[in-house]
C-alpha positions, 0 to 999 in steps of 0.5 A, a space after each residue: 456493471 454500474 455501481 449503485 454507490 456512484 451517486 452517494 456522498 463519500 460518507 454514505 454506504 449502500 442501503 442494501 447488501 451487494 452481490 459479489 462474485 460471479 453471475 448468479 452467486 450471491 453473498 450470504 446474507 450478512 447483518 446490516 451493521 458495518 463497522 464503517 458506518 460510524 466512521 466518517 470518511 474524512 477520518 480514514 485518510 489520516 490513518 492511511 496516508 502515512 504509509 506513503 510517507 514511510 516509502 517516499 520520505 527517505 528518498 532524499 536523506 539516504 546520503 545523510 544516513 550513510 554518512 552518520 552510520 559510516 556506511 554506503 548508500 547501497 547498504 542504507 537502501 536496505 532500510 527502504 527495502 525493509 520498509 517495503 517488506 514490512 508494508 507488504 507482509 503487514 497488509 495480509 497479516 493485518 487483514 487476518 487480524 481484522 478477520 479474527 479479532 476485529 477492527 479495534 484490535 487491528 488498530 491497537 496492534 498496528 499503532 503499537 508497531 509504529 510506535 515501537 519501530 519509530 522509537 528504535 529508528 530514533 535511537 538506532 546506533 547501527 544500520 541493523 537496528 535501523 532496518 528492524 525499526 523501519 520494518 516495524 514501522 512498516 508493519 504497523 503503517 500497513 495495518 492502519 492502511 488496511 483498516 482504512 481500506 476495509 472501512 472504505 466500502 464505496 468507490 468514493 470512500 475508497 477513492 478518498 483513502 487512496 488519494 490521501 495515500 498519493 497526496 501524502 506521498 507526494 509531499 513525503 520527499 520534501 517533508 523528509 528533506 526538510 525534517 532532515 535539514 531542520 532536525 535530523 535524518 531520523 525525523 525523516 525516517 519516522 514520518 509514519 508516526 503521523 498516522 497515530 494522530 487519527 487512531 484514537 478518533 477512528 477507534 472510538 467511532 468503530 462499531 464492531 458490528 455483528 458481522 464479525 461474530 456471524 463470520 466466526 460462527 459460520 466459517 472454518 476460518 474462525 481458527 487462525 491458520 498459522 501455517 498459511 500465515 507463515 507461508 504467505 510471509 515467507 513468499 512475500 519475503 522471498 519476493 521482496 528479496 528477488 531484486 537483491 539476491 535474484 537466484 536464491 530468492 527466486 528458488 525460495 519464492 517458488 518453494 513457498 508458492 508451491 507450499 502455499 498452493 498445497 495449503 490452499 487445497 488442504 484448507 481452502 478457507 484458511 489465512 489465504 482463502 482459495 475463494 479469493 486467489 482463484 478468482 480471475 477478476 481478483 487476479 486481473 485487478 491485482 497484477 496491473 496494480 503491482 506493475 503500476 506501483 513498480 513504475 511509480 515508486 521506482 520513478 520517485 527514486 529515479 527522477 530524484 537521482 536524475 534531477 540531482 545529476 542533471 541540474 545540481 539542485 539541492 535535496 530541498 529543491 528537488 523535494 519541492 520540485 517533485 511535490 507538484 507532479 505527485 500532488 497532481 496525481 494524488 488529487 486527480 486519482 479521487 476523480 478518476 476512481 469516482 468516474 470509473 463507475 460511470 465510464 466503465 472499467 475497460 476505458 479507465 484501465 487502458 488509459 491508466 496502463 498507457 500512462 504507466 507505460 509512457 512514464 518510464 520511457 519519458 524518464 529514460 529519454 530525459 531531456 530536462 527537468 520539465 520532462 522528468 517531472 512530467 514523467 513523475 506526474 504521469 506515473 503518479 496519476 496511473 498508480 494512485 488512480 489504479 490503486 483505487 480503481 483496482 482495489 474496488 474491483 478486487 473487493 467486489 470480485 469476492 464474497 462479502 465474508 472474504 472482503 478483508 482477505 481480498 483487500 489485504 492480498 490486493 494491497 500486498 501486491 501493490 506494496 510489493 510493487 512499492 518494494 520492487 520499484 526502489 530496489 530495481 532502480 538502485 540496481 540500474 547503472 544510472 541510478 
C-alpha cells in the first residue's frame, strides 16, 4: 500500500490519522495533536545517533582497556556485551516510560542514565565498575533513541533518524580510536555523552498532546505492568547471554519466554501488548531486522580484526579506512527508506536480505583490504536501510495506541542483533 507521506517534506506529518492493523480495522480516533509536530526532524538525529557510537566506538580500543585494567581482551569484551544488553533492555523500558509518563519524562530519565554511566566509566578502577557504567550509558542512549523513533512519524523522518544512527556509527571506530590516542580509552567509551547536547532542545519543543491522556483514560495499560517489564528484561538478558553461556542462558530464555507468554494471556494490554507480538506483520518486520543487525555489528569487529591481521595497519588507520563503507551505508539508507514507499515493500526487502547474506561470505573469503571494506559497505547498507524500512513497517502494523510499544519491541530485536554480532565474532577461532 502506498504511504501517504511519501510526497511530504521530512519535517511534515500526515494531515489526518492513519489506519493501522489488518484490513477493515481502524485505530480509534485520536486527538489531532502529536508531540512530534513541534519538534523539527533535524533535532531528532542528535539524540538518536550516539547509541551507535556506544556500540561501535570501543572496537579499536579494547587492547588499551585490557592493558590498563590488567585483564584480557576477552574479559573487556564484557563491557561491549553490557552495552548491548543495556541498549536491548532500555528500548522497551523507555517505550513503557513514554507510554505511562510521556516524552519529557523519558528524555529526562534517559539523559540522567547516560550522565551517570559516563561518570562511572571515567572513574572506574576495575572492570566490573566499567561494565556497570557501560550498561547505564546504554540504557540511557537506548531511551533517547526510542524517543527519537517515536517522534519520527513519517517514512522520511524515520529514514533521517535511522540514517543518523548509521552515519554516526560509521565514524565511531575512527572517533573512538582518535579519542583513545589523544585522551584515553575512557573518552572513547563515553561517546554516548554527545547525545545529551540535543536533549534540551527536543525537550523544550515537545508538546505533550492530549493523546497520552486519552490513552491513559481508555486503556487498562494505565497501570504499570511491573511483572511484564521484569519478565521482558529477564528474557532480553538471557538472550544477550546466549553467546557467552549457551546452555544456561538458553534454559533461562525458554523459562522467561513461557512466563511472558502466560503474562500476555493474563494481561493482554500490559507492558508487552498482545496486540503487537501476535501480529504476523510485526514479527515479519522484527526478525529480518535482527538478522541484518547481527551481520552488520558482527562485521564491524570482524573486519577490523581481519584488517589488523592482514595489513598491519594501526588502529587509527583501520578506523579511518572503515569510515567510508559505513558512511556510505548510512547515507544511502535515507534514500532507500524513502524509496521503499514508491517501489513497494517486497523488492526492497529481497534486495536488503541479499546484501546482508553476501557481506559475511565476502568477509570469510577475504582477498584483501578492498574486499573486506566492500563487505562492510554491503552490510552497512543492508542493516541501516533495513532498520528504517522495517521500523516503519512494524509501527504501521499495530494500532496507534500501541505504537510506542511496537517501536520499543522492534528496536529491542534490532539491538539484540547488535549485542549478538560482536559476541559471536569473539567466539570464532579467527576473531
